[in-house]
C-alpha positions in Angstrom: 120.1 34.8 19.2 116.8 35.5 21.5 114.2 37.5 19.4 112.6 40.7 21.2 109.2 39.6 22.3 106.0 40.9 20.6 103.9 43.3 22.6 100.7 41.7 24.1 98.0 43.2 22.6 95.5 42.3 25.6 97.8 44.1 27.7 98.9 46.7 25.6 95.0 47.7 24.9 93.8 50.5 27.0 91.9 49.8 29.9 87.8 50.2 29.8 87.6 50.5 33.3 86.5 54.0 35.0 86.9 55.2 38.8 84.0 56.5 40.4 84.6 57.9 44.1 87.4 55.4 44.5 85.2 52.6 43.1 85.8 50.7 40.2 83.1 49.5 37.7 83.3 47.7 34.9 81.4 48.2 31.8 80.1 45.2 31.1 77.4 44.3 28.9 76.2 42.0 31.3 75.5 44.4 33.8 73.7 47.0 31.3 70.0 47.2 32.3 67.6 46.1 29.5 64.8 47.8 31.1 63.1 50.2 28.4 63.0 53.7 29.2 59.5 54.4 29.3 59.4 51.9 32.3 61.5 53.1 34.2 60.1 56.5 34.1 56.2 55.0 34.9 57.7 53.5 37.9 59.1 56.9 39.2 56.1 58.6 38.1 53.9 55.8 40.2 56.3 56.3 43.1 56.0 60.2 43.1 51.9 59.8 43.1 52.0 57.5 45.9 54.2 59.8 47.9 51.7 62.7 47.3 48.7 60.2 48.1 50.3 60.0 51.5 51.1 63.5 52.0 47.5 64.7 51.1 46.1 61.9 53.6 48.2 62.9 56.2 47.7 66.8 55.4 43.8 65.9 55.7 43.9 63.9 58.9 46.0 66.6 61.1 44.4 69.7 59.5 40.8 69.2 58.1 39.6 65.8 60.1 41.3 66.9 63.1 37.9 67.1 65.2 36.8 63.7 64.1 39.8 61.9 64.8 40.3 63.5 68.1 37.1 63.1 69.3 37.8 59.1 68.2 40.6 59.2 70.6 38.9 60.9 73.1 36.1 58.2 73.1 38.5 55.5 74.0 40.0 57.4 77.2 36.9 60.0 77.4 34.2 59.4 80.0 31.3 61.8 80.8 30.7 61.7 84.8 27.3 62.7 85.9 27.1 65.5 89.0 24.0 64.4 90.8 21.7 67.7 92.1 20.8 68.0 95.5 16.9 67.3 96.3 15.1 70.5 97.6 14.4 70.6 101.3 11.1 70.4 102.7 10.5 72.5 105.8 7.9 73.3 108.4 6.2 76.6 108.8 8.8 77.8 111.4 11.8 76.7 108.7 12.7 73.5 110.7 13.7 70.8 108.6 11.3 67.7 107.4 13.5 66.3 104.8 16.7 66.9 103.5 19.8 65.6 101.5 23.2 64.2 102.3 25.9 62.8 100.3 26.5 59.2 101.0 28.3 56.5 99.3 26.9 53.8 97.1 28.8 50.9 95.9 29.2 49.2 92.5 31.4 46.6 90.8 32.4 45.7 87.4 32.5 42.0 87.7 34.7 41.0 84.9 37.5 42.8 86.9 37.0 41.6 90.0 39.6 38.8 90.9 39.2 38.7 94.9 39.5 35.4 96.3 37.2 33.9 99.1 38.9 35.6 101.8 38.4 38.9 100.0 34.9 38.4 99.2 34.1 37.4 102.8 35.5 40.4 103.9 33.7 42.9 101.3 30.3 40.8 102.0 31.0 41.3 106.0 31.8 44.9 105.4 28.3 45.2 103.1 26.0 43.7 105.5 25.5 40.8 103.2 25.9 37.3 102.5 28.7 35.8 100.4 26.1 33.8 98.3 24.2 37.1 98.0 27.7 39.1 97.1 28.3 36.1 94.3 24.8 36.5 92.8 25.1 39.9 92.1 28.7 39.3 91.0 27.1 36.8 88.5 25.1 39.6 86.8 26.1 41.9 84.3 29.7 41.7 83.7 30.1 45.4 82.9 28.4 46.9 85.8 26.3 45.9 88.8 25.2 47.8 92.0 26.6 46.0 95.2 24.7 48.6 97.8 23.2 52.0 97.4 23.1 54.6 99.8 25.2 52.7 102.7 26.7 54.9 105.9 29.8 56.3 105.6 31.3 53.9 107.8 30.6 51.0 105.4 32.2 53.2 102.4 35.3 53.5 104.3 35.4 49.9 105.2 35.1 48.9 101.5 37.8 51.3 100.4 40.4 50.3 102.9 39.7 46.6 101.4 41.2 48.0 97.9 39.6 45.2 95.7 39.9 45.5 91.9 36.9 46.0 90.1 35.3 47.3 93.3 34.1 51.3 92.9 32.3 53.9 95.2 30.1 56.7 93.9 28.6 59.4 95.7 25.0 60.1 95.8 22.2 61.9 97.9 20.4 60.2 100.5 17.1 61.6 102.1 17.0 62.5 105.8 14.0 62.8 107.7 14.5 64.0 111.3 10.8 63.6 112.4 10.9 60.1 111.2 7.6 58.3 112.1 6.0 61.6 113.6 5.6 63.3 110.0 6.0 60.4 107.7 2.1 60.3 106.2 2.6 64.1 105.3 6.2 64.1 104.4 6.5 60.6 102.4 9.8 59.1 100.9 11.9 58.6 98.0 13.2 55.8 96.1 16.7 54.5 95.5 16.7 56.9 92.4 15.9 59.8 94.5 12.5 60.3 93.2 9.6 60.6 95.3 7.4 57.6 96.1 4.9 59.2 98.6 3.2 62.3 100.2 5.1 65.6 99.5 8.2 64.1 98.0 5.7 62.8 95.3 2.9 65.6 95.0 5.9 67.9 94.2 8.6 65.9 92.4 8.8 68.2 89.6 10.1 71.0 91.9 11.8 69.1 94.0 14.2 66.9 91.9 16.5 69.6 90.3 18.7 68.8 87.2 21.7 67.0 87.2 25.1 68.2 85.8 27.9 66.8 84.0 31.4 67.0 83.1 34.1 65.4 80.5 37.2 63.6 81.8 40.0 61.8 80.2 41.0 58.7 82.6 44.3 56.5 82.1 44.0 53.0 81.9 43.7 52.4 85.4 40.6 54.3 85.6 42.6 57.8 87.4 40.9 61.0 86.2 43.9 62.4 84.5 42.3 65.7 82.6 39.1 67.6 82.5 37.6 68.0 79.0 36.1 71.7 78.7 33.7 73.3 80.9 31.4 71.3 83.2 27.7 71.2 82.8 26.7 72.3 86.5 24.4 70.8 88.5 20.8 72.7 89.0 19.5 72.0 93.1 15.8 71.7 93.6 13.3 74.2 95.2 12.7 73.9 99.0 9.0 73.3 99.8 7.7 74.9 102.9 4.5 73.3 104.5 2.0 75.1 106.9 2.8 72.1 109.4 4.2 72.9 112.5 6.8 70.2 113.5 6.1 70.7 117.4 2.4 70.1 117.0 3.0 67.4 114.2 5.1 65.6 117.0 2.5 65.8 119.9 -0.5 64.8 117.8 1.3 61.8 116.4 2.4 60.8 120.3 -1.3 61.3 121.2 -2.9 59.2 118.5 -0.2 56.6 118.9 -0.7 56.3 122.7 -4.6 56.1 122.6 -4.7 53.3 119.6 -2.4 51.5 122.2 -4.4 51.8 125.0 -7.4 51.5 123.6 -6.2 48.3 121.5 -7.8 49.7 118.2 -6.6 49.2 114.7 -5.7 52.6 113.7 -6.1 56.0 114.6 -5.6 59.5 112.8 -5.6 62.9 113.8 -5.6 66.2 112.1 -5.0 69.8 113.5 -6.3 73.1 111.9 -6.1 76.5 112.5 -9.6 77.6 112.3 -8.8 81.0 111.5 -6.9 80.2 108.3 -7.9 76.7 107.5 -3.8 75.8 107.7 -3.3 72.1 108.4 -0.8 72.2 111.5 -0.4 68.5 111.9 -1.9 65.5 110.3 -1.0 61.9 111.9 -1.5 58.6 111.6 -0.8 55.3 113.6 0.5 52.7 112.7 3.2 54.8 111.0 6.6 54.0 109.3 10.3 55.4 109.7 10.7 57.1 106.0 14.4 56.5 106.3 14.0 52.5 106.1 11.7 51.4 103.5 12.3 47.7 103.8 9.5 45.7 104.8 6.7 48.4 104.5 3.3 46.8 104.6 0.2 48.7 102.9 -1.1 49.3 106.3 2.0 51.5 107.7 1.9 53.2 104.1 -1.9 54.1 103.9 -2.9 57.9 104.9 -6.2 57.1 106.8 -6.6 61.0 107.7 -7.4 61.1 104.0 -8.2 57.5 102.2 -10.4 56.5 104.8 -14.1 57.4 104.7 -16.0 57.7 108.2 -19.1 58.9 109.4 -19.6 62.2 110.4 -20.4 61.3 113.8 -19.9 64.1 116.3 -17.9 66.1 114.3 -21.0 67.5 113.0 -22.0 68.8 116.5 -19.7 72.2 116.2 -21.8 72.9 113.0 -25.2 72.5 114.6 -24.0 74.6 117.7 -22.5 77.0 115.6 -25.6 77.5 113.3 -27.8 77.8 116.4 -25.4 80.5 118.0 -25.4 82.1 114.6 -29.0 82.7 114.2 -29.1 83.8 117.8 -31.1 80.6 119.2 -28.7 80.1 122.1 -25.9 82.1 124.1 -22.6 80.0 125.1 -24.0 79.9 128.6 -27.6 78.9 127.4 -28.9 75.6 129.6 -30.0 72.6 127.5 -31.2 69.4 129.3 -29.3 66.5 128.7 -31.1 64.1 130.8 -31.2 60.6 129.5 -34.5 60.0 127.9 -35.5 64.0 128.2 -35.5 63.6 124.4 -37.5 61.5 122.2 -36.9 62.1 118.3 -39.2 60.0 115.9 -39.6 57.5 118.2 -35.7 57.2 118.6 -34.2 58.8 122.2 -30.8 59.6 121.8 -28.1 58.4 124.6 -25.1 59.7 125.6 -22.0 58.0 126.3 -22.1 58.9 129.9 -25.0 60.1 131.5 -25.7 64.0 131.8 -27.7 66.3 133.7 -28.1 70.0 132.9 -25.3 71.3 130.7 -24.5 75.2 128.9 -23.8 75.2 125.3 -20.4 75.0 125.8 -20.3 71.9 127.8 -22.4 70.2 124.9 -19.9 70.6 122.9 -17.0 69.7 125.6 -18.7 66.8 126.7 -20.0 65.7 122.9 -23.5 65.2 123.6 -26.0 63.7 121.6 -28.9 64.7 123.6 -27.6 68.4 124.1 -26.8 68.5 120.5 -30.2 67.1 119.0 
């Protein structure tokens, strides 16, 4: 006879499992954490402090130190562009131009960015009017910046731009123009590549003529294109105009005459100064040889020399008007008084003055006209 089965204690015991969100977890002693409670709390506090530090740092950067980090960011993309001032004009007594400034392109490069091949370099050198060897020499200099050619003609600037070469750039500068050329060179002078006076009025009135450059802050992208202006630009202040007593027409004819006489007489040089006797104003001052102030290359010291001001001469016949003028003031003679200028008619201290050409009886007026040494003596 079969005995009834005894209940299985293991199967009959109530289950020690619990269900949470449809997932069953066992309360096994092996899975129980053995970490002390104070350590858990310490970790929680540590994480909390770290979070507070990060939040505080973010707030500091975004609010308190905002300007500093903005400037740091701008420094990587912001650039200061110079806005050159136009140099003042030099004009004559009638307002005609003796010197003026016009915008002109200047070509520069960042050699480390230039990746032109031999053919492209040859085209660039031809456009700039230089040899490939000279171009290579310039590109082998400072890797960050080098001038290739400054103040070139507009046609040269256009030719270079059409090549579209990486690392080759242009900037607008002011170039000095001198409408009177050689005729007024020793009066007006000229400027250097930096637009600063080197000779003449350009040098003497440098402070008044130069003006003050302006600038503007811009943001450029990685390709160098301007994408934004920063703040208000500082506008340039152009230089002052200088008006001279010179008369351009008188200046031109004075230069033309002294040039023709130097060539005709096969002289080494010549100078002429024209003065208004009523006011003492200088209407013209010219020298020969002269130079073209718009082309400063290959100038010699002889060309630059302003002989009318620097050379020393014996007074010579320039004293005759003063002698005759004194005699007229004292009433010793009149303009029509007769003077014997016959050769040998006068001996002073054992010396007999001579004229370049024999003269006879002259009026006082003719003594000056013919520059008679005998008559003036």
